[in-house]
N, C-alpha and C positions, 0 to 999 in steps of 0.2 A: 350602471352597466350599459355598454355601448350596444347599439342595434346589431343584429347578426350580419346584415349586409356590410356594415362598416368593418366588423371583425374579419369577415371573409376577404374584404379588400386588402386589409393590412396583412393577412396571412399570405395572399397571393403576391403582394409586393415583396414581403420578406423572402418567400421562396424564390422569387425572380432574382432578387439581389444575391441570394446564396448561389444559385445555379450559374448566374453570369460570372460572379467572382471566381467560382471554381473552374469555369470554362477558361477564363483568362489564365489561371494557374496551370491548367492542363496544357494550353497552347504553349506557354513558356517552357514547360517541362519537355514537351515533344521537340520544340525548336532547338533547345540547348541540351538535348539528351546526350549527345556525343561528348561534349566538353564536361558535362557533369559526371559522365561515366569515367572519363579519363582522370578527373580530379578526385572523385569519391568512390570509384569502383562500384557502380550499381550492380546489384545481384541479378544474374540471369535466372529466370523462373518460368516454369511452364503452367503455373496456376491460372493465369489470365491470358491465355493465348500467346505466350512468349513475351509479354511485357516485362521490362526490367523493373526491379524493386529498389526503392530508396531504403537502405538499411542503416542510415546514419543516425536514426533515433536509438540511442544506446539502450535505454530501458526496455523498449519493445523487443529489440533484437536479442538482448541479454536473456529475458525471461522466455522468449520463444525457443531459444537455443537450449536452455536448461529444461524447458518443458518436453522437448523432443527426446532429450537424453534420459532424464531420470524423473522429473517432478510429476509428470502425468501418471506414471506407473506407481509412484509412491502415494500419490493422492487417491488413486483407485484402490490401492491396497488399504489405505485408511478407511475408505468407505466400506470395503468388504469386512474388515476386522471390526469396525464399529457395529455394523448390522448383525454380524455373528455374535458379538458380545452382548448386544441387546436381546437377542433371542435365547442365548445359552447361559449368560452370566451377567445379568443386568446390574446387580449390586456391585460387581467388580469392574464394570465398564470403564470408569475414569482411570483406574490403574492400568487396565489393559491398553487404553489409548495412550497413556503416558509412556509405557514401555515401547509401544509401537513408534511413538514420536522420537524417543531416544534412538531406536534402531534406525529409523529413517534418516535422522540427522547423521548417524554414523555412516550410512551408505553414501551420502553426498559430501560430507565434510570430514569424514574420517575420525579417528580417535582424538587428534588434537582439537578438532572443531567441537566435539561433544565435551571435551575437557574444558574448553574456554567458556562455553555456555554454562556448564555446571559451576565453574569457578566464579563467574560473575554473579550467578544466582545465589550461591552460598554466601558470598561476601555481602550482597545486598540484604539477604535474610538476617545475617548476624547483626548488621548495623541497624536494621529495623527493630531489633529487640530493645534498643534504647528508647523507643517511642519518641524520637525526635525528628520532626519534619526536616529541620535544617541539616541534620546529619544524613538523613536519607537522600536529600537532594545533592549534598556534597559528594556522597558516595557514588550516586549515579553519574554525576558530572565527571568525577575522576575516572570512573570506569569507562565512560564514553571517550574521555580524553586519551586514554591509552590506545585507542584505535588509530590515532595520528602520531604516535611516538615513532620516530624513524627506526630506532632499534627494534621495537616490537613489530613494526611492519616488515622489516627484513626477515625476522624470524618466521613470521606467518607466511611470507611468500615462499620460504624454503620448504614449507610443509606440502606445497602443491606444485603440480607440473604446469598448470596454466593460470593465466590472469583471471579467467572467469571463475575458477574455484576460489581464488583469493577474494574476489569481489563478492561472491556469494557468502563467504564467511563475514565480510564486512556488513553486508546488508542484514544478515541474520543477527549479528551481535547488536546492531543498532536497533532493530525492531524488538529484540528480546529485552533490551534496556528499558524500553517503554513498558513492557509487561511486568518485569520485576519491580520497576518503580511504582507502578499502579498498586501492586501488592503491598509494598513498603508503606506508601502513603495511607492506604486504607487501614493498615495495621496501626499506624500512628494515630488515626482518628477513632479507633475503637476505645470504648470505655473499659477501664480495667475492672475485673479481669476479662480479657478478650475471649471470644469463643475459640478455644484451642483446637476444636475439631476442624474448623474451616481455615483458620489463620495459622496453619502449621506448615512445616517444610514440605511434607509429602504433597499437600494440596497446592503449594506453590509450584512444585515440579509438574503437577498435572496441568496447571495453568500455563506455565512457561513452555512445556513441550507438547502442547496441543498442536498437531502438525498442520492442519489446513491453513493456519495463519502464521506458521513458524517463520517463514523466510521474508514475507512481504506484507503482512497484515491482511485485512484491516484490524482495528484495535477494538477489543471488547474489555470493559472494566472487570476487575477481579470479582466484585460482588455479584454482578450480573452473570458472569461465567459460572461461578460456583453454584449460584441459585438454580440456574437452568441445568447444569450438569448433574446436580443431585436429585432432580425431580425424577420420579419413577414412571410417570406417564409418557408414553411415546406413541407416535403415529404407527399405524399398521404398515405392514410390508407393502400392501397394495397402494396405500396412500403415498408411501415413499417412492414407489415406482413412478407414480404420476408426477410427483415433484421432480424426480430425476429426469424424466422424459421432457417435461416442459423446460426445465432449467438448461438441459443440454441443447435443446433447440434454440433457446435464446442466446446461449454462449456461442454456438456455431454461427448464428446470424451476426453477432457483434464482431466475432473474429474475422468473418468473411468481409465485413464492411471495413474494418481496420486495414486488412490486407489490400482490399481494393483501393483505398485511399493511398496507401504506400506505393501501389503500382501505377496509378493514374497521375498522381501529383507528387513531384519530388520536393516536397515542402522543406524538409530539414536540410537537404542538400543545397537548395537555393538559398536558405537562410545563412549557410556557411560560405556562400560565394558573394563577397562584397561587391565586386564589379557587376555581377548580374543584378544584385539588389538595386544598385544605382541606376541601372538601365531600364528596369521594368516600369510599367505604368502604375498610376495610383490605384486603379481597379485591381491590378495584380497584387500589389502590396496589401490591399484590403483582403483579397482572397487568401493570401498567404497567412495573414493573421487569423482569419476565420477558420481556415483549414487546420491550422496548428492547434487551436484550442479545441476544435471538434475532434481531432484525432486524439488529443489528450483525454477527452471525455470518453470516447469509445474504447480507448486503450484501458482505462480504469474500469470500465464496465466488464472487461474480460479479466483483468488482473485481480479485481476484487469480487467479480462474479463467481469465479471458480471456488474460492474458499467459502463464499456466502452460501453457495449451493450445498457444499458438504456440511456446513454448520446447520442448515435447515434439516438435512437428513439425520443429523445427530440430535435433533430436538432443540437446537439453540436458535435464538433470534439474532441474526447478524445485523450489523449497522446497515442503514439504508444505502443503496447505491447512489452515485452522483446523479444530479439532474442534467438535462441537456443545456449546454451553455447558451444556445440561441434563444432559450425561453427566459433567461435571467437578465435582470438589469444590472446585477453585480456579479463579478466572477466568483466571489466567495460564496454566493448563493448556490453554486454548483454542488457543494458538499452539504447534503441533507443531514449527515452526521459528521462527527469529527474523525473521519476514518482516514483521511488522506495525509500524506507527509506534509503538505503545505499548511494543513490545518492543525498540526501538532501544537502550534503556538497558541491555539485556543484551548487545548488540553482538557476538554470536557470528559472524555472517557478515561483519560489517564489520571486527572486530578479531581474531577468531580465538582468543579466550581463553575459559577456563571460569571463571565467577564462582561463588563459594560462595553458599549460600542467603541469608544476611543481606545480602550485597551486592546480590543480585538483588531482594530484597524492597525495599530502599531505593530502588533505581533505578526499579523498577516503580511503587511507590507515588508517587514523585515525578512520574513521567511522567503517570500517570493523574490525579493531583490537579491537574496543570496543564491537562490537556485538559478537565477539568470546569469550567474558569473560563469561564462563559458570558458574561461581560461584555466579552470581547475578540473582535476579528475573527479569522477563521480563519487568516489569515496570521500574526498575532501568537501565536495558540495554538501553531501548528506551530513557529514560531521558538523560543518558550520551551521547548517539549518537547525539541526537538533540542539546544538549547544546554545546558540543565541536565542532560539525560541524558548528554551527552558528558562534562561535568565530573564527573559521578558515576561513569560507567562506564569511560571511556577510561583513567583512572588505574589502574583495576583491570586493564584489558587489558594495560597496560605491565608491571605487576608480575607478573601471571600468565604473560605471554609470556617474561619473563626467567627465571621459575622452571621452566617446562615446555618452552618453545620448540616448541610444537606447536599446530596449528590444529584447529578443530572438524572 
């Protein structure tokens, strides 16, 4: 253990590097604001004294836009329905939440969206009855592949008036694929005869249509979800109010910090401007890289923090939120649980197996390299990430499951 004075010295040096790098990015953002505005149409905003906002990060802009329109109100509705069900009909709470999830899905995705989720879930459940891991994987792989069939894409686009609605369906079907795959694999690993009360189609629907994690995760394995959902002991209303107040305070701080970064440093716009990247200094390049990964970290504190808060109010234990990247020697150490899209290749919540370090490195490098492919649309990026990560990792899941027969 290093002496405290040395640790304090390293901390001050680290903070100094952070702030100076960010200052360099801030200067470049201010100096080239007009040309970046002309090229990328920075958003006018009154939140921070009239500073313009860099809205070129698709994921943040996408979820913030949906949050303003529908998702915040639907998530608040879930919280109210869940607390009322706990007080008045505790035994029937899972089924009430399932019905609410189906209704909320219908509100944002319409009848075609609900039908698509139900269709994929039903097909996966039927295939899982064969108790074959290989068939379950192939089924999930084929269902995921349909998201990129041109004819299917054209049909789904005609269902909606805007691209954002179509992309929300793509996000939802992709994340739901992980959930019904978790159910299918867990069913395959059950000793015959399986516990029919838990591994049944109604409970699968409860799992798939749990709304706080419906569109974007994070991911909770089927056994953990059912075990916690079936427990009868819940926190008191007073305790839940304390959890809600503290959680909302944290979420507002994280959201404010993410918005502040988007207003002060036009990181994503600069990254998309090749001439500007070639002209800036080394300190600025370092600051851009640091600001981007820290924005990614804060962004997922919000995106995963909202459903995590609702899960706690429901009596569930959510996956741990990511760590600060600046405290990690490895970028993959950011994910304390396998909740993130880039960590799907390690598949612990989905498949329940432990991968050794070389296998994790290969899966993670593959997924991260694919997400950096800026020449493709967001739907194609996520499709390839999931598809190749599954090919890399699910084979390892099967091997490790046979060896140890234990879950994370």
